[in-house]
C-alpha positions as CSV (number, residue, x, y, z in Angstrom):
1,X,-1.6,-36.4,-44.5
2,X,-0.1,-38.5,-47.4
3,X,-2.5,-41.2,-48.8
4,X,-1.7,-44.1,-51.0
5,X,-4.5,-46.2,-52.5
6,X,-4.1,-49.7,-54.1
7,X,-3.8,-48.1,-57.5
8,X,-0.9,-46.0,-56.3
9,X,0.8,-49.0,-54.8
10,X,0.4,-51.1,-57.8
11,X,1.8,-48.5,-60.1
12,X,4.9,-47.6,-57.9
13,X,8.4,-48.4,-58.9
14,X,9.1,-51.8,-57.3
15,X,11.9,-50.6,-55.1
16,X,10.0,-47.6,-53.8
17,X,7.0,-49.9,-53.0
18,X,9.4,-52.3,-51.2
19,X,10.7,-49.6,-49.0
20,X,7.2,-48.3,-48.3
21,X,5.6,-51.6,-47.4
22,X,8.5,-52.9,-45.4
23,X,8.5,-49.6,-43.3
24,X,4.8,-48.9,-42.8
25,X,4.1,-51.9,-40.5
26,X,6.6,-50.6,-37.9
27,X,10.0,-51.7,-36.5
28,X,11.0,-55.3,-37.0
29,X,13.4,-57.5,-35.1
30,X,17.1,-57.7,-36.2
31,X,18.6,-61.2,-36.2
32,X,21.4,-63.1,-37.8
33,X,20.7,-66.7,-38.8
34,X,23.7,-69.0,-38.7
35,X,23.8,-72.3,-40.5
36,X,26.3,-74.9,-41.8
37,X,26.1,-77.1,-44.9
38,X,26.5,-80.8,-44.7
39,X,29.9,-80.3,-46.2
40,X,31.1,-77.8,-43.5
41,X,30.5,-74.4,-45.3
42,X,29.0,-71.8,-42.8
43,X,26.4,-69.2,-43.8
44,X,25.2,-66.1,-42.0
45,X,22.3,-63.9,-43.1
46,X,20.3,-61.1,-41.6
47,X,16.6,-61.5,-41.2
48,X,13.9,-58.9,-40.2
49,X,11.0,-61.4,-40.1
50,X,11.7,-63.6,-37.0
51,X,8.5,-63.9,-35.0
52,X,7.2,-65.6,-31.9
53,X,5.1,-68.7,-32.7
54,X,4.6,-70.3,-29.3
55,X,6.1,-70.8,-25.9
56,X,4.7,-74.3,-25.2
57,X,6.5,-75.8,-26.9
58,X,9.1,-73.0,-27.5
59,X,8.9,-72.1,-31.2
60,X,9.7,-69.2,-33.6
61,X,9.2,-68.5,-37.2
62,X,10.7,-66.5,-40.0
63,X,9.8,-65.7,-43.6
64,X,11.9,-66.8,-46.6
65,X,11.5,-65.3,-50.0
66,X,10.4,-67.6,-52.9
67,X,12.9,-70.3,-53.8
68,X,13.2,-69.1,-57.4
69,X,17.0,-68.8,-56.7
70,X,19.2,-70.8,-54.3
71,X,18.8,-69.8,-50.7
72,X,21.9,-71.0,-48.8
73,X,20.3,-70.7,-45.3
74,X,17.3,-72.8,-46.4
75,X,19.5,-75.4,-48.1
76,X,21.6,-75.8,-45.0
77,X,19.0,-76.2,-42.4
78,X,16.9,-78.4,-44.7
79,X,19.9,-80.8,-44.9
80,X,21.2,-80.6,-41.4
81,X,18.1,-79.6,-39.4
82,X,19.6,-76.9,-37.4
83,X,20.2,-73.2,-37.4
84,X,20.9,-70.4,-34.8
85,X,19.2,-67.0,-34.3
86,X,21.6,-64.3,-33.0
87,X,20.1,-60.9,-32.0
88,X,21.9,-57.9,-33.6
89,X,23.2,-55.3,-31.2
90,X,24.3,-51.7,-31.9
91,X,28.0,-52.7,-32.0
92,X,27.6,-55.0,-35.0
93,X,25.1,-53.4,-37.3
94,X,27.6,-52.7,-40.1
95,X,28.8,-56.3,-40.3
96,X,25.2,-57.6,-39.7
97,X,23.9,-55.6,-42.7
98,X,26.7,-56.8,-44.9
99,X,25.5,-60.4,-44.6
100,X,22.7,-59.4,-46.9
101,X,25.2,-59.4,-49.7
102,X,24.9,-62.2,-52.2
103,X,28.0,-64.3,-51.7
104,X,28.6,-67.8,-53.4
105,X,27.6,-70.8,-51.4
106,X,31.2,-71.7,-50.7
107,X,32.0,-68.2,-49.3
108,X,31.1,-67.7,-45.6
109,X,29.8,-64.3,-44.6
110,X,31.8,-64.8,-41.3
111,X,35.0,-64.5,-43.5
112,X,33.8,-61.3,-45.1
113,X,32.9,-59.6,-41.8
114,X,34.3,-59.1,-38.3
115,X,31.7,-61.5,-36.9
116,X,33.0,-64.7,-35.3
117,X,31.8,-68.3,-35.5
118,X,31.0,-69.7,-32.0
119,X,30.1,-73.3,-31.1
120,X,28.3,-74.0,-27.9
121,X,27.4,-77.3,-26.1
122,X,28.1,-79.4,-29.3
123,X,25.3,-77.6,-31.2
124,X,26.1,-78.2,-35.0
125,X,25.2,-74.8,-36.3
126,X,27.4,-71.7,-35.7
127,X,26.4,-68.9,-33.3
128,X,27.7,-65.3,-33.6
129,X,30.1,-64.7,-30.8
130,X,29.5,-60.9,-30.8
131,X,25.7,-61.4,-30.3
132,X,24.4,-61.1,-26.7
133,X,21.2,-63.2,-27.2
134,X,21.6,-66.5,-29.1
135,X,19.1,-69.2,-29.8
136,X,19.9,-72.7,-31.0
137,X,17.0,-74.1,-33.1
138,X,15.9,-77.1,-35.0
139,X,13.8,-77.1,-38.2
140,X,10.3,-78.2,-37.6
141,X,8.1,-77.4,-40.6
142,X,7.4,-75.0,-43.4
143,X,4.3,-73.5,-45.1
144,X,4.0,-71.9,-48.4
145,X,2.2,-68.6,-48.6
146,X,0.4,-69.2,-51.9
147,X,-0.4,-65.6,-52.5
148,X,3.3,-64.7,-53.1
149,X,5.3,-67.8,-53.0
150,X,7.2,-66.9,-49.7
151,X,7.7,-69.7,-47.0
152,X,7.0,-69.5,-43.3
153,X,9.6,-71.6,-41.6
154,X,8.9,-73.0,-38.1
155,X,11.8,-73.8,-35.7
156,X,11.9,-75.3,-32.3
157,X,14.0,-73.3,-29.7
158,X,16.4,-75.8,-28.1
159,X,19.0,-73.5,-26.5
160,X,19.0,-69.9,-25.2
161,X,22.0,-67.9,-24.3
162,X,21.8,-64.5,-22.8
163,X,23.4,-62.0,-20.3
164,X,22.4,-62.5,-16.7
165,X,21.7,-58.8,-16.2
166,X,18.9,-58.6,-18.8
167,X,16.8,-61.5,-17.3
168,X,14.0,-60.4,-14.9
169,X,12.8,-62.7,-12.1
170,X,9.6,-63.5,-14.0
171,X,11.4,-64.5,-17.2
172,X,11.0,-61.2,-19.1
173,X,14.1,-59.9,-20.9
174,X,14.9,-56.2,-20.8
175,X,16.3,-56.0,-24.3
176,X,17.5,-52.4,-24.2
177,X,20.1,-53.5,-21.6
178,X,21.6,-55.7,-24.3
179,X,21.6,-52.9,-26.9
180,X,19.5,-54.9,-29.2
181,X,18.5,-53.0,-32.4
182,X,15.4,-53.0,-34.5
183,X,15.1,-52.6,-38.2
184,X,13.2,-49.8,-39.9
185,X,12.2,-51.1,-43.3
186,X,14.9,-52.9,-45.2
187,X,18.2,-51.0,-44.4
188,X,17.8,-48.7,-41.4
189,X,18.6,-49.6,-37.8
190,X,17.2,-48.1,-34.6
191,X,18.1,-48.5,-30.9
192,X,14.9,-48.9,-28.9
193,X,14.5,-47.5,-25.4
194,X,12.2,-49.0,-22.7
195,X,9.3,-46.6,-21.9
196,X,7.2,-48.7,-19.5
197,X,6.1,-52.1,-18.6
198,X,2.6,-52.8,-17.5
199,X,0.8,-55.4,-15.5
200,X,-1.6,-57.8,-17.0
201,X,-4.6,-55.7,-18.3
202,X,-8.1,-56.4,-16.7
203,X,-11.5,-55.0,-17.7
204,X,-12.5,-51.9,-15.9
205,X,-9.3,-51.8,-13.9
206,X,-6.6,-49.0,-14.2
207,X,-3.4,-49.7,-16.2
208,X,-0.6,-50.4,-13.6
209,X,3.0,-49.7,-14.4
210,X,5.4,-52.4,-13.1
211,X,8.7,-51.2,-14.6
């Protein structure tokens, strides 16, 4: 078994360490965050850090790197108060990954990919038409992570759009039916397969499969 201690990690080339640390915690969600500036320029960027914050009220979070350089996504939702989260599926991984390229503020990633801006129910930020699961969110708060300067952004989920066929009667979503992908590290994409779904676990009771 390969073993890395803290001295090994500290002395690694930065890119090698970034790949290792981003991979070793497991698969991450793949989402495109859509936003629009107050002058009408749209922005689209892939994130692997979107997480559940709470369901009452419905909230999510994601991590932004330190603001040592201009972050167009951040600048947009700070000024307008809105952004969208669009799940990446297997059919759009090439274009989704390309949104990580560093384009100027006045160049929309939509114009550099085959992804299409979509506007639903008068929400001000652009959704991705080709995404099957779309969330319309408003900015709530942010918290600086003092140890590395990154920022945890908190958003309120105001709208959810999804295919009827992935929605279970109890509200659970079978994501593999939507061909949603996961990110392995920084630049690799995987297609998850449902293995089992279990009932709520109780002490001293057998685990029960429900799906």
